[in-house]
C-alpha positions in Angstrom: -2.9 -16.8 -1.3 -3.8 -15.1 -4.3 -1.2 -14.1 -7.0 -3.0 -10.7 -7.1 -2.6 -10.0 -3.4 -5.8 -9.2 -1.4 -5.5 -5.7 -0.2 -7.1 -4.5 3.0 -10.7 -2.8 2.6 -10.4 -2.8 -1.3 -12.7 -5.4 -3.3 -14.1 -5.8 -6.9 -17.8 -6.4 -7.6 -18.7 -8.5 -10.5 -21.9 -9.8 -11.9 -22.9 -12.1 -14.7 -24.2 -10.2 -17.6 -25.2 -10.8 -21.2 -27.2 -13.9 -20.1 -30.0 -13.7 -22.6 -30.3 -15.5 -26.0 -32.3 -13.9 -29.1 -35.5 -12.0 -27.8 -35.0 -13.6 -24.3 -33.6 -11.3 -21.6 -32.4 -12.5 -18.0 -30.1 -9.7 -16.9 -30.6 -6.1 -16.5 -27.2 -5.4 -18.1 -27.3 -1.6 -18.2 -28.2 -1.1 -14.9 -25.6 -3.8 -13.3 -23.1 -2.0 -15.6 -23.6 1.2 -13.9 -22.6 -0.7 -10.5 -20.3 -3.3 -11.1 -16.4 -3.1 -11.7 -16.2 -6.3 -13.6 -18.7 -7.8 -16.1 -18.6 -11.6 -16.5 -19.9 -11.8 -20.1 -21.8 -14.8 -21.3 -20.1 -16.1 -24.3 -22.7 -18.1 -26.1 -22.4 -21.8 -24.7 -24.6 -21.2 -21.7 -26.3 -17.7 -22.8 -25.6 -14.8 -24.8 -25.5 -14.2 -28.5 -23.5 -12.2 -30.9 -25.7 -9.1 -30.5 -25.9 -9.3 -27.0 -22.1 -9.9 -26.4 -21.4 -6.6 -28.7 -24.0 -4.4 -26.8 -22.6 -5.5 -23.5 -19.0 -4.9 -24.4 -19.9 -1.5 -25.8 -21.6 -0.6 -22.7 -18.9 -2.1 -20.2 -16.2 -0.3 -22.4 -18.0 3.0 -22.2 -18.4 2.7 -18.3 -14.8 1.6 -17.9 -16.0 -1.8 -16.5 -13.6 -4.6 -17.1 -14.8 -7.2 -19.5 -14.3 -10.8 -18.4 -15.1 -14.2 -20.5 -17.6 -16.3 -18.7 -17.0 -19.7 -20.0 -19.1 -22.5 -19.7 -20.0 -26.1 -20.9 -22.0 -26.2 -24.1 -25.3 -26.1 -22.5 -27.8 -23.5 -23.7 -30.8 -25.8 -22.7 -29.6 -26.3 -19.2 -28.0 -22.6 -18.9 -24.8 -24.2 -18.0 -25.7 -25.6 -14.9 -26.0 -29.4 -15.7 -23.2 -31.6 -14.9 -21.5 -32.7 -18.1 -18.4 -35.0 -19.1 -16.5 -33.3 -21.9 -13.2 -34.6 -22.9 -10.3 -32.5 -21.8 -9.0 -31.6 -25.5 -12.4 -30.9 -26.7 -13.2 -28.5 -23.4 -9.8 -26.7 -24.0 -10.9 -26.0 -27.6 -14.4 -24.8 -26.4 -12.8 -22.5 -23.9 -10.4 -21.0 -26.4 -13.4 -20.5 -29.0 -15.5 -18.5 -26.2 -12.6 -16.2 -25.4 -11.9 -15.6 -28.8 -15.4 -14.7 -29.5 -15.8 -12.3 -26.8 -12.3 -10.8 -27.8 -13.7 -9.6 -31.1 -16.6 -7.6 -29.6 -14.2 -6.2 -26.7 -11.8 -5.0 -29.4 -14.4 -3.4 -31.3 -15.5 -1.6 -28.3 -12.0 -0.3 -27.7 -11.2 -2.8 -24.9 -10.0 -6.3 -24.3 -10.9 -9.3 -22.4 -9.4 -8.9 -19.0 -9.9 -12.2 -17.4 -11.6 -15.2 -17.4 -14.2 -17.0 -15.1 -16.0 -20.4 -15.8 -19.8 -20.6 -15.0 -22.1 -22.8 -13.4 -21.5 -26.5 -13.5 -17.9 -25.9 -15.1 -17.0 -23.4 -12.3 -18.3 -26.0 -9.6 -16.5 -29.1 -11.3 -13.2 -27.1 -11.4 -13.0 -26.5 -7.9 -12.3 -30.4 -7.4 -11.7 -32.0 -10.8 -8.0 -31.5 -11.8 -8.3 -32.8 -15.3 -11.1 -30.3 -16.1 -9.4 -27.5 -14.5 -6.4 -28.3 -16.4 -8.4 -28.2 -19.8 -9.9 -24.8 -18.9 -6.4 -23.4 -18.1 -5.1 -24.9 -21.5 -7.9 -23.4 -23.2 -7.1 -20.0 -21.7 -3.3 -20.4 -22.8 -4.3 -21.4 -26.3 -6.3 -18.1 -26.7 -3.0 -16.5 -26.4 -3.3 -14.4 -23.4 -1.9 -14.7 -20.0 -5.4 -13.7 -18.4 -6.2 -13.8 -14.7 -8.6 -16.6 -13.6 -11.3 -15.7 -11.2 -12.5 -18.6 -9.0 -12.6 -20.0 -5.6 -9.6 -20.0 -3.5 -7.7 -23.2 -3.1 -9.6 -24.7 -5.9 -8.1 -27.0 -8.7 -8.6 -24.3 -11.1 -6.2 -22.0 -9.4 -3.7 -24.7 -9.0 -3.7 -25.5 -12.5 -3.6 -21.7 -13.3 -0.5 -21.0 -11.1 1.2 -24.0 -12.8 0.8 -22.6 -16.1 1.9 -19.2 -14.8 -1.4 -17.5 -15.0 -2.5 -14.9 -12.3 -5.4 -16.1 -10.0 -7.9 -13.9 -8.4 -10.1 -15.1 -5.1 -13.7 -14.7 -5.2 -16.6 -15.0 -3.1 -20.2 -14.9 -3.1 -22.5 -12.7 -1.0 -25.7 -14.2 -1.9 -24.8 -18.1 -2.0 -24.7 -20.2 0.9 -21.2 -21.9 2.0 -20.4 -25.1 3.2 -18.2 -25.4 6.2 -15.2 -26.3 4.0 -15.5 -23.0 2.1 -17.2 -24.4 -1.1 -20.8 -23.6 -2.2 -23.7 -25.4 -1.1 -25.3 -26.8 -4.4 -28.0 -25.1 -5.9 -30.2 -28.2 -5.6 -30.1 -27.8 -1.8 -32.9 -25.5 0.1 -31.2 -22.3 1.0 -28.4 -22.3 -1.5 -29.2 -18.9 -2.9 -29.6 -16.1 -0.4 -32.7 -14.2 -1.0 -33.0 -11.8 2.0 -31.4 -8.3 0.8 -30.4 -7.5 4.2 -28.4 -10.7 4.9 -26.7 -10.2 1.4 -25.4 -6.8 2.7 -24.3 -8.3 6.0 -22.3 -11.2 4.1 -20.9 -8.7 1.7 -19.6 -6.4 4.6 -18.1 -9.5 6.7 -16.5 -11.0 3.6 -14.8 -7.7 2.4 -13.6 -6.4 5.9 -13.2 -9.6 8.0 -12.7 -12.4 5.3 -15.1 -14.3 7.0 -18.7 -15.7 6.2 -21.1 -18.0 8.3 -21.8 -21.3 6.8 -25.2 -22.8 6.1 -24.8 -24.6 9.4 -23.8 -21.4 11.2 -19.9 -22.0 11.5 -17.4 -19.1 10.6 -15.8 -19.9 7.5 -12.6 -17.8 6.2 -13.1 -16.5 2.6 -10.4 -14.6 1.0 -11.7 -12.6 -1.9 -10.4 -9.8 -4.1 -13.7 -9.9 -6.1 -17.3 -10.4 -4.8 -20.0 -11.9 -6.9 -23.6 -10.5 -7.0 -25.7 -12.9 -9.5 -27.3 -10.7 -12.1 -30.3 -13.4 -12.6 -31.8 -12.9 -9.1 -34.9 -10.6 -8.6 -34.0 -7.0 -8.0 -30.3 -7.6 -8.7 -29.5 -4.1 -9.8 -31.0 -2.7 -6.7 -29.2 -4.8 -4.5 -26.0 -4.5 -6.2 -26.3 -0.6 -5.7 -26.9 -1.0 -1.9 -24.0 -3.6 -1.6 -21.9 -0.9 -3.1 -23.1 1.8 -1.1 -22.7 0.0 2.2 -19.5 -0.9 1.2 -18.2 2.5 0.8 -19.9 3.8 3.9 -17.8 1.1 5.7 -14.7 2.4 4.2 -14.1 -0.6 1.6 -13.0 0.7 -1.7 -14.6 -1.0 -4.6 -12.1 -1.1 -7.3 -11.4 -3.6 -10.1 -8.8 -6.3 -9.8 -7.4 -5.6 -13.6 
């Protein structure tokens, strides 16, 4: 079970924010910050730049949204979604670097980095790869904070975090397809991203209330979650996030940060 215990009918909503670079903008940060309770802020390795990080931190702090460091492989060209083999010591240093960079802007906004979540290929790699997961945790520890680690339940990442005495937070995805084993269907496969808003809402409610979701082949899968991710780079993400939040409220589910 998660170290931060799952409470009945209580869930956090998180989204990936600050995913632009220079003049390029991908996410509607202001609109999403009016909905979510936790913001996974890109730290410059898969997306993001100093100005974007500063703006998102300022607006998150002003709206009482918890700031999280979304750390990644160094892969701007591939948006952090390409498989990479990075030596463990190098990866740990890069994780510390990203957290430290975001912490500067969080503190300037009167807040702090409240948790860490890997992005993309690193997130998926750390589900099964004990070495890479341990490197991520080592980087978090080296940053000097006992930060909660957001990720899939029963992942190698959470195992490594527990061994390092870091809190873990179980995460689920309303807009991603699951395998029967409880992992995410790779984005390279058809149907990996759920596009139908009605289905996203149904899955969000099922996860929050019943801790279950249907796999891509129709099997029921138990999905423990204290935080629910809604991807900010999908079309109409902000409107969908507002609808999910409203439907959760109507169903008696309290939306509240885990920090």
